[in-house]
C-alpha positions in Angstrom: 121.3 54.2 81.6 119.3 54.5 84.9 115.3 54.1 84.9 113.4 56.6 86.9 112.5 53.7 89.4 116.1 53.4 90.3 116.4 55.9 92.6 119.8 54.4 94.6 120.2 53.9 98.0 123.8 55.1 98.0 126.2 55.8 95.5 129.6 54.6 96.6 129.9 56.4 100.2 127.3 59.0 99.2 123.3 58.9 100.2 121.3 60.7 98.1 118.4 62.6 99.6 117.0 63.9 96.4 117.1 64.4 92.6 118.6 67.7 91.4 118.4 67.3 87.8 118.7 64.8 85.0 120.2 65.0 81.6 121.8 63.4 78.8 124.9 62.5 80.6 123.4 61.3 84.0 122.0 62.4 87.1 122.8 65.1 89.9 121.9 64.0 93.2 121.7 66.1 96.7 123.9 64.1 98.9 125.4 63.7 102.4 128.5 61.8 102.9 129.6 59.8 106.2 129.9 62.8 108.1 127.0 64.4 107.5 128.7 67.3 105.2 126.0 67.7 102.1 127.6 67.4 98.6 126.2 67.1 94.8 127.1 64.0 93.1 126.7 63.8 89.6 126.5 59.9 88.5 127.1 59.4 85.0 125.5 56.8 82.5 127.4 53.5 81.7 130.2 54.7 79.2 132.9 53.0 77.0 136.3 52.4 78.5 138.1 55.2 76.1 135.3 57.6 77.9 135.6 56.9 81.3 139.5 57.4 80.8 138.8 60.7 79.3 136.4 61.2 82.3 139.1 60.4 84.3 141.8 63.0 83.2 139.1 65.5 83.3 138.3 64.8 86.8 142.6 65.0 87.5 142.8 68.0 85.4 140.0 69.8 87.5 141.4 68.8 91.1 144.0 71.1 90.3 141.8 74.2 89.9 140.4 76.1 92.6 139.0 79.3 92.8 135.8 80.9 94.6 134.2 81.3 90.9 134.1 77.5 90.1 132.4 75.2 91.7 134.8 72.8 93.3 135.5 68.9 92.4 135.7 67.1 95.8 136.3 63.5 94.6 135.9 61.3 92.3 134.6 57.6 91.8 132.7 54.4 90.4 129.5 52.8 91.7 127.9 49.8 90.2 130.1 50.5 86.8 129.3 54.1 86.3 131.8 56.8 87.1 131.0 59.7 89.5 132.0 63.2 90.3 131.9 64.5 93.8 130.9 68.4 93.9 130.8 70.6 96.2 126.9 71.3 97.6 125.8 75.2 96.5 122.6 76.4 98.5 120.7 78.7 95.7 119.5 78.5 92.3 120.5 78.2 88.7 121.0 81.6 86.7 118.1 80.0 84.3 115.8 80.3 87.2 116.6 83.6 88.8 116.7 85.1 85.0 112.9 84.8 85.2 112.7 86.7 88.4 115.1 89.0 87.0 112.9 89.8 84.6 110.7 91.4 86.8 112.5 93.9 87.9 113.4 97.5 86.8 115.9 97.7 83.6 118.6 99.3 85.4 118.5 96.7 87.9 118.4 93.9 85.6 121.0 95.4 83.6 123.5 95.9 86.7 122.9 92.5 87.5 123.9 91.0 84.1 127.3 93.1 84.2 127.7 91.8 87.9 127.2 88.2 86.7 129.1 88.6 83.6 131.9 89.8 85.2 132.1 86.9 87.7 132.0 84.5 85.1 134.9 85.9 83.2 137.0 85.6 86.4 135.6 82.1 86.1 136.6 81.7 82.6 140.1 83.4 83.2 141.7 80.8 85.4 140.3 77.3 83.5 141.9 79.3 80.2 145.0 80.3 82.1 145.0 76.3 83.3 144.6 75.7 79.6 140.8 74.3 80.4 138.0 75.3 77.9 134.4 74.5 79.7 132.5 74.0 76.4 129.1 74.1 78.0 128.5 77.5 79.4 125.1 78.4 79.8 122.1 79.5 81.9 121.5 76.2 84.0 125.0 75.8 84.3 125.5 79.0 86.7 124.6 79.0 90.0 124.0 81.7 92.3 124.3 81.1 96.4 121.8 82.5 98.8 124.3 85.5 99.1 124.0 85.8 95.2 127.6 84.9 94.4 128.1 83.7 91.3 129.7 80.1 90.5 130.5 78.2 87.4 129.2 74.5 87.4 129.1 71.5 85.4 132.6 70.6 84.5 131.8 67.2 82.8 132.6 68.3 79.0 135.6 70.4 79.6 138.4 70.3 77.0 142.1 70.3 78.0 144.1 72.0 75.5 147.5 70.5 77.0 146.1 66.7 75.9 144.7 66.2 72.5 143.3 63.0 74.1 140.3 65.5 75.1 140.0 67.2 71.9 136.6 65.5 69.8 136.4 66.3 65.9 132.7 65.6 63.9 130.0 66.0 66.3 129.1 68.7 68.8 129.9 68.7 72.3 128.1 70.9 74.6 124.4 72.5 74.2 123.4 73.5 70.9 121.6 76.7 71.6 124.9 78.4 73.0 127.6 77.1 71.1 129.7 78.9 68.9 129.6 77.9 64.9 133.1 76.0 65.2 131.4 73.9 67.9 128.2 73.2 65.6 130.9 72.2 63.2 132.3 69.3 65.5 135.4 71.2 64.8 138.1 71.7 67.7 137.6 74.5 69.8 139.3 77.1 71.8 138.9 79.5 74.7 137.1 81.8 72.9 134.0 79.3 72.5 133.5 80.1 75.9 133.0 83.6 75.4 130.8 83.0 72.7 128.5 80.9 75.3 128.8 83.6 77.7 127.8 86.5 75.1 124.6 84.1 74.3 123.9 83.5 78.4 124.2 87.1 79.4 122.0 87.8 76.2 119.3 85.6 77.5 119.6 86.7 80.8 119.2 90.3 79.9 116.3 89.8 77.0 114.3 86.7 78.5 115.0 85.3 75.1 117.9 83.0 73.6 119.6 84.7 70.6 119.0 81.9 68.4 115.5 80.9 69.6 114.9 77.6 67.6 113.6 74.9 69.2 114.9 72.0 66.6 118.8 71.6 67.5 119.6 71.3 63.5 117.9 74.9 62.8 119.9 76.2 66.0 123.2 74.8 64.9 122.3 76.4 61.6 120.9 80.1 63.0 124.6 80.1 64.9 126.5 79.8 61.7 124.3 81.7 59.3 121.9 84.2 61.3 123.2 87.6 61.4 124.4 88.6 64.8 121.3 89.7 67.0 121.0 92.7 69.1 119.8 93.1 72.6 118.6 96.5 72.1 116.5 95.4 69.6 114.5 93.6 72.2 114.6 96.1 74.8 115.7 99.8 74.4 116.8 100.3 77.9 119.7 97.8 77.1 123.0 100.4 76.8 124.5 100.7 73.6 127.7 99.6 75.4 126.4 96.4 76.9 124.7 95.8 73.0 128.0 96.1 71.4 130.2 94.0 73.8 127.4 91.1 73.8 127.5 91.1 70.2 131.4 91.0 70.1 130.9 87.9 72.3 128.5 86.0 70.2 131.3 87.1 67.0 130.7 84.2 63.9 134.6 84.5 63.6 136.5 83.7 66.8 139.2 86.0 65.4 136.3 88.6 65.9 135.6 88.1 69.5 138.0 89.3 72.9 141.2 87.2 72.7 141.0 86.6 76.6 138.1 86.5 79.5 140.1 89.5 81.1 139.5 91.6 78.3 135.9 90.4 77.7 135.6 91.3 81.7 137.0 95.0 81.0 134.6 95.6 78.7 131.3 94.4 80.5 132.7 96.1 83.4 132.7 99.5 81.3 129.1 98.6 79.6 127.5 100.7 82.2 123.7 102.4 81.9 123.0 105.3 79.7 120.3 107.8 79.8 117.9 107.1 83.1 115.7 104.0 82.8 112.7 104.3 84.6 112.9 103.2 88.3 110.2 100.8 88.2 109.5 97.3 88.4 107.2 95.1 86.7 107.4 96.9 83.3 109.4 94.4 81.4 105.9 93.0 80.7 104.7 96.2 78.8 108.0 96.5 76.8 107.4 92.6 76.0 103.8 93.4 74.5 104.8 96.0 72.4 107.3 93.8 70.8 105.2 91.0 70.4 102.4 93.0 68.5 105.2 94.6 66.4 106.1 91.2 65.3 102.6 90.0 65.0 101.7 92.5 62.5 104.5 93.6 59.7 101.4 94.9 57.6 101.0 97.8 60.0 99.7 98.2 63.5 98.3 100.6 66.0 99.2 100.4 69.7 97.6 102.5 72.1 98.6 102.9 76.0 95.5 102.6 78.0 95.5 104.0 81.6 94.9 106.6 84.0 97.0 109.7 84.5 100.2 109.2 85.6 100.3 105.5 84.6 103.3 105.6 82.1 101.4 106.0 78.8 103.9 108.7 77.5 107.1 106.1 78.5 105.4 103.8 76.8 105.0 105.8 73.7 109.1 106.5 73.7 109.3 102.3 74.0 107.2 102.2 70.9 109.2 104.3 69.1 112.2 103.2 70.0 111.4 99.2 69.5 110.1 100.3 65.7 113.5 102.3 65.0 115.4 99.2 66.2 113.4 97.0 63.8 113.8 99.5 61.2 110.0 100.4 60.9 108.6 103.6 59.8 106.8 105.0 63.6 104.5 108.1 63.9 103.7 108.8 67.8 100.5 110.8 67.1 99.6 112.9 70.1 97.1 115.5 68.3 94.1 114.4 66.3 95.4 115.4 63.0 98.6 113.2 63.6 96.1 110.6 64.5 94.4 111.2 61.1 97.5 111.2 58.7 99.0 108.3 60.4 96.1 106.0 60.1 96.2 106.8 55.8 99.9 105.8 55.6 99.1 102.4 57.9 99.1 99.3 55.7 100.6 101.2 53.2 104.2 101.7 54.5 103.5 98.9 57.5 103.5 101.6 59.6 103.5 101.8 63.2 101.5 104.1 65.0 101.3 104.7 68.8 98.7 106.8 70.3 97.2 107.9 73.7 94.2 109.0 71.5 91.0 107.2 71.0 91.2 105.6 67.4 88.2 105.4 65.4 85.8 102.1 65.3 86.8 99.4 62.9 90.8 100.1 63.0 92.8 97.1 64.5 94.6 98.6 67.8 96.5 96.8 70.2 95.8 98.2 73.4 98.3 97.8 76.4 96.8 98.6 79.6 98.7 99.6 82.3 98.3 98.9 86.1 99.3 100.1 89.1 102.6 98.0 91.0 102.2 95.7 93.1 103.3 95.6 96.7 106.4 92.8 95.5 107.0 95.3 92.3 107.4 98.3 94.9 109.3 96.2 96.9 111.8 95.1 93.8 112.0 99.2 93.3 113.2 100.2 96.4 115.7 97.9 96.2 116.5 98.9 92.6 116.8 102.4 93.4 118.4 102.3 96.8 120.0 98.9 97.2 121.8 99.3 101.1 118.1 100.3 102.5 117.4 98.8 105.6 114.3 96.9 106.2 112.9 97.3 102.3 110.1 95.5 102.8 108.5 97.5 105.7 109.7 100.6 103.2 107.7 99.3 100.4 104.7 98.5 102.1 104.1 102.1 103.6 104.9 103.5 100.1 102.7 101.0 98.6 99.6 102.1 101.2 100.6 106.0 100.4 100.0 105.8 96.7 98.6 102.1 96.1 101.4 101.6 93.6 100.5 104.5 91.3 103.4 105.2 89.1 103.0 109.0 88.8 102.7 109.5 92.8 105.2 106.6 93.8 108.1 107.9 91.4 108.8 111.4 93.1 109.0 109.3 96.8 111.5 106.7 95.1 114.0 109.9 94.4 114.8 110.3 97.9 117.8 107.9 98.0 121.1 109.1 99.1 124.2 106.9 99.1 122.3 103.5 98.2 119.5 104.4 101.4 116.0 105.2 100.7 114.7 107.2 104.0 111.4 108.3 104.5 110.1 111.0 106.5 107.9 110.6 109.4 105.3 112.0 107.5 105.3 111.6 103.9 104.8 114.4 101.8 102.1 114.9 99.0 103.7 114.8 95.5 103.9 117.6 93.7 101.7 116.4 90.5 99.3 114.5 92.7 98.7 117.9 94.4 98.4 119.6 91.2 95.5 116.8 89.9 93.7 117.3 93.0 93.8 121.1 92.7 92.6 120.9 89.1 89.3 119.1 90.0 86.3 120.7 89.5 84.3 121.2 92.6 81.8 117.9 92.1 84.8 116.1 91.6 86.9 116.9 94.7 83.2 116.7 96.7 83.1 112.9 95.6 87.0 112.3 96.8 86.7 114.0 100.1 83.7 112.2 100.9 85.5 109.0 99.7 88.4 109.8 101.9 86.1 110.5 105.0 84.4 107.4 105.0 87.9 105.7 105.7 87.1 101.9 104.4 85.7 101.1 100.6 82.6 102.3 100.1 80.1 101.5 97.3 78.3 104.3 94.9 75.1 104.1 96.7 77.0 105.4 100.0 79.0 108.0 98.3 76.2 109.1 96.6 73.8 109.2 100.0 76.7 111.3 101.2 77.2 114.1 98.7 73.3 114.3 97.8 73.8 113.1 94.0 74.7 110.1 92.1 78.6 109.9 92.1 78.8 106.9 89.6 80.3 109.4 87.0 82.3 111.3 88.8 84.2 108.0 90.3 84.6 107.0 86.4 86.4 110.1 86.0 88.2 110.1 89.0 89.6 106.9 88.0 90.8 108.4 84.8 92.7 110.6 86.9 94.5 108.2 88.5 92.8 109.4 91.6 90.9 106.2 92.8 90.7 102.9 92.3 87.5 100.1 92.1 87.7 96.6 93.2 84.9 94.3 93.5 82.4 97.1 93.5 83.7 98.8 96.5 85.6 102.1 95.9 88.5 103.7 97.6 90.8 106.7 97.1 94.7 105.7 94.8 96.6 105.9 98.3 96.6 107.6 101.8 98.3 110.7 99.6 95.6 110.7 97.4 93.0 110.9 100.5 95.3 113.7 102.2 95.5 115.9 99.3 91.6 115.6 99.3 91.1 116.7 102.7 93.8 119.5 102.3 91.7 120.6 99.2 88.0 120.4 100.2 86.9 123.7 101.9 84.1 121.9 103.9 85.7 118.7 104.9 84.1 119.3 108.6 80.9 119.3 106.9 81.4 116.2 105.1 82.4 114.3 108.5 79.4 115.5 110.2 77.3 114.0 107.2 79.3 110.9 107.4 78.8 110.5 110.7 75.1 110.7 110.7 74.7 108.3 107.9 72.9 104.7 108.8 74.4 102.6 106.2 78.1 101.6 107.2 80.8 101.8 104.8 82.4 98.5 103.2 83.7 96.3 106.0 87.6 96.4 106.2 88.9 92.8 105.6 92.5 91.4 106.3 94.4 92.1 102.9 97.0 89.5 103.5 94.2 86.7 104.3 92.4 88.8 101.1 95.3 88.4 98.8 96.0 84.5 99.8 92.0 83.6 99.2 92.1 85.4 95.7 95.3 83.8 95.2 93.6 80.4 95.8 90.6 81.0 94.0 92.8 81.8 90.7 94.4 78.7 90.7 91.4 76.8 91.5 90.4 78.2 88.3 93.5 77.4 86.3 94.7 81.0 86.3 98.1 80.6 87.6 99.4 83.4 85.6 97.2 86.1 87.1 97.4 84.7 90.6 101.3 84.9 90.7 101.2 88.7 91.4 99.0 88.8 93.9 101.0 85.6 95.6 104.2 87.9 95.2 102.1 90.9 97.0 100.8 88.6 99.8 104.8 87.4 100.4 105.8 91.0 100.4 102.8 92.3 103.1 103.7 88.9 105.0 107.3 89.6 105.0 106.3 93.1 106.3 104.1 92.6 108.5 106.1 90.1 110.5 103.7 87.4 109.7 105.9 84.0 109.2 102.7 81.5 108.8 101.0 83.4 105.9 104.5 84.2 104.4 105.3 80.3 103.8 101.7 79.7 102.9 102.7 82.7 100.0 105.3 80.6 98.9 103.2 77.1 98.9 100.6 78.8 96.7 103.7 80.8 94.7 105.2 76.9 94.1 101.8 75.7 93.1 101.5 78.7 90.5 104.8 77.9 89.2 104.2 74.7 88.2 100.7 75.1 87.1 102.5 77.7 84.6 105.2 75.3 83.5 108.3 75.9 81.3 111.7 74.4 81.2 113.1 76.2 85.0 109.5 75.6 86.3 110.3 72.1 87.8 113.7 73.5 89.5 111.6 77.2 91.2 109.0 74.8 92.3 111.2 72.6 94.1 113.7 75.3 95.6 110.3 77.2 97.0 109.0 74.1 98.1 112.0 73.5 100.2 112.2 76.6 101.9 108.8 76.3 103.0 108.5 73.1 104.2 112.2 73.8 106.0 110.1 76.6 108.2 106.5 75.2 108.1 106.2 72.6 111.6 103.6 70.1 111.6 102.5 71.5 114.9 102.2 74.8 113.4 100.2 74.6 110.5 99.7 70.8 109.4 97.2 72.7 106.6 100.3 74.6 104.8 102.7 71.5 105.4 100.2 69.0 103.9 99.6 71.4 100.6 103.7 71.9 100.0 104.2 67.6 100.3 101.1 67.5 97.8 102.6 69.7 95.5 106.0 68.0 96.2 104.4 64.6 95.4 103.0 66.4 92.0 106.4 67.5 91.0 108.2 64.0 91.9 105.7 62.5 90.0 106.3 64.9 87.1 109.9 64.2 87.0 109.0 60.3 87.0 110.9 59.9 90.6 108.5 57.6 91.8 110.9 56.8 94.8 110.2 60.3 96.2 106.8 60.0 95.2 106.5 57.2 97.6 108.2 58.6 100.1 106.3 62.0 100.2 103.2 59.6 100.3 104.9 58.1 103.7 105.4 61.0 105.6 101.9 62.6 104.4 100.5 64.3 107.5 96.5 64.8 107.5 95.7 68.3 107.1 92.9 70.4 110.0 92.1 73.1 107.1 89.4 71.2 105.1 89.9 73.1 102.0 94.0 72.8 102.3 93.4 69.1 102.6 91.3 69.2 99.5 93.6 71.0 97.6 96.6 68.6 99.1 94.2 65.4 97.9 93.9 67.1 94.6 97.3 67.2 93.9 97.9 63.7 95.3 95.3 62.6 92.8 97.3 64.1 89.9 100.3 62.6 91.1 99.4 59.5 91.2 97.7 59.7 87.4 101.2 60.9 86.3 103.1 58.4 87.7 100.4 55.5 85.9 98.5 54.6 89.2 95.0 55.5 87.5 92.9 53.5 90.0 94.6 55.3 93.3 94.1 58.6 91.3 90.5 57.9 90.3 89.8 56.9 94.3 91.5 60.2 95.3 89.6 62.6 93.1 86.0 61.0 93.4 86.9 61.3 97.4 88.1 65.1 97.0 84.8 65.8 94.3 82.2 64.8 96.3 83.4 66.9 99.5 84.2 69.7 97.7 80.4 69.5 96.5 79.4 69.2 100.1 81.0 72.1 101.1 80.7 74.4 98.5 83.3 74.6 96.4 82.8 73.9 93.1 86.0 75.4 91.3 87.7 72.3 93.3 84.9 70.1 91.9 85.6 70.6 88.8 88.9 70.0 89.0 88.4 66.5 90.9 86.5 65.7 88.5 88.6 66.3 85.2 91.3 63.8 87.1 88.4 61.6 87.5 87.8 61.7 83.5 91.6 61.3 83.0 91.9 58.7 85.2 89.0 56.4 83.5 90.8 57.0 80.0 
């Protein structure tokens, strides 16, 4: 087996560029051949003579199979007594990485994508099975998606040729325990239905965000596949259509005879498993479903779940989700919309293990799980546009306009998304005020309407004091009530209307709007100065990352990326990609290295040295840290050799901090300490305490 320091200079005639991944059988490298053509080379560990003969037979079998849904085998050979396979290089991402992004999208889009991917994989399996070949390792990390979304099944290194008994291995598991059928876990011979089982597990994982049997221990996972009941996706996500849930359950049947007979039959069933009902067309709501599911799992003795948010934020929708999740788990459930129902439910709570959902205030002393509902960020609005109308030209521009109009408020946004026709969302030159928003403004009493109108005429985020001066009274309580109605929002002590349409409705309904405008012009104080929203998002994201809050930073950086795209600001867009890569690396997880590498590759290929060496330096600092974490010291040294000097003090220090972490992870404590002390001293001098604290942590680690 190769060590991490043995990054090869060549593999036969192929020149390695970077390590794509490392598994139990060997490493996969991104290489170029003698003509400069990019390929992927899977270099296996040293094997016995019998295993090598089996490898050669498998390679010969795969050369005869060509299909657009399969990663093509181009050649095979041997280097340093280790066999290798040369594969088509697919520029894109693994399904395991794409699945994390898909979970942020609306249920309707997620279900449609899972169905599309499943149908494509059935095509790939059908051609394999027709040639008498069983893949034996179908799983998300072995499915690749190209930049255009095409699906390719990869990693054919453990296939079984049904026509060749020598490729059968009994008594041990071939494949991955988390996705292997019971018979494969027992080490028995398998046929094509084993691939259909693994396909069901793969689609279940992508659809729900959780493996069907999530046991971490290998033996426990194998035992669960054999003995635990077949899981249902609707138990985890009520938005999954019942038809699709049944298809996945049949694919994952314990007995091979109960599964679909062929990949073609499975393909037909998946193609017919369309969504039932009308799921909410908004992205970013999956996290609320997950929070409710976690609350139910953690409180089997009884739980109160309370959606919390302003008018139109989706509290009613979440109450329906609470009810569906409870019923799917066989739990008693009460949705209390009135005080009398709440009182009766609280009496039954602990006696029956009841799930009690309500928007009402719960008496003090009663444990309650609150689920706060937030407006959609710009990136979530863009994903919603793409989900509702897939053929919309420039969806990033459309999304920015919708976000400015509604500030991401679900109740004001949904009516504007319903104008899609034949897959295209076309907005009029002047957006109409949604009826529910207009009703909310019309229902306001005179003081509240005056406060909202005053905020609208100021034209910029304003403090309570400025508003109070304009209205001639204290407006603080008015703002709190307007916030509960979903008409204003507060950020860092400054208040603004909930989008331009809320301001427009207030101006249209206030009878003395001209008088308010005259008063505003006569104020001695000025509203809070408007800042560049995109720069502010990037600054906030950096502050959160410096404080170790990568999860909080990620949605802000996604919004920054979407805003930079909409405003055609390429440098800021690349900067957001670099910071998103940093957040991904900090958050961790099995897919984090691949996702980080993919984002850094895109950023570095487009940020030129003379354009902004600061962001390039930060990206290279992250690449060095990623290489160190993977144990790829050769790539780490290469990155250090090409490291530029950043012009921005902050970016230079951030990059230096990542280099210090990287040095620590490759075992060079002396270099890590030196870099950390340099960063810490400059951060203190420049007044950046969070960077100084982070450098101090590295220094402490370096000292042991």
